[in-house]
N, C-alpha and C positions, 0 to 999 in steps of 0.2 A: 246713579243707582249702582249699588254694589251687588254683583252677582247676576249671572245671565242664564239661570235655569228657567224652568217653565214659568214660574211666577214673575221673575224679573223681566223676561221678554214680554210677557203679556201686559204687565204694568207699563213698561216703556212704550209699547204700541198704543195703549189706551191714553196715556198722558200726552203723547204727541198728537193724537187725534183730537185732543181737547185744546191744542195750540200751545202746549208747554214745551220748552226745550229740555231735552233729556240726554245725559251722558250715561252710558251703560258700560260698566267695567267687568271684565272677567279675566281670571288668571290663565284660562285655557285659550287655545288658538282661535276658537269661535264660540259665540253663544250656543247653548245646548250641547256643548262639547262632551259632556259626561254621558249623554244617552242617545245622541244622534250621530250618524256617520258624517264624514267630512263633507260630502256633497250636500246633504240636507242642512248641516250647520252653516256651510258657505251661503246657501240660498237664504237662510234666515238672516244672516248678516247683511247681505245685499238688500233684502227687503226692508229691514229696519233702517238702513242707511238711506234708502230711497224715500223713506217717510220722515227723514230728518233726525233720526237718532244718531248720535255720535258714539260709535262703538270703539272701545279701547280694549282690544284683545291682547292676550299674553302679557298682562300687566296687573299689578296689584296696588291697592290703596295703602299708602304708608303713613298718611297723616290726614287729620281733619281739623279745621280751624273755623272760628267764628265767634261772634259776640252773643253768647247765650243760646245759640243754635248753630248747626253746621251751615257754613256759607261757602266754604272752599274745601277742596280735596287735593292732596298731593299724591301723584302716582310714582311708582318705583322708577320709571324712566325719566322722571323730572317734570312731566306734564303737570300743570296746575289747572284745576277745573274750578271756575268761579260760578 
């Protein structure tokens, strides 16, 4: 999932509760970084990770790949998400 604002965090939490694997990316140091202080944003990050969300902070998506639909994402730090 690209973006870790209010909707992105809520969707990530919901999808993991349904048993789906979720990678959440944000260019900011923490999810909710635009409107929450660092203490709250850090708490949200730890909560998401404790529920199985893989959080990729301070990183951006630089490429998407797949056969007719997105199947992989490449991040600026070289990480590939399948």
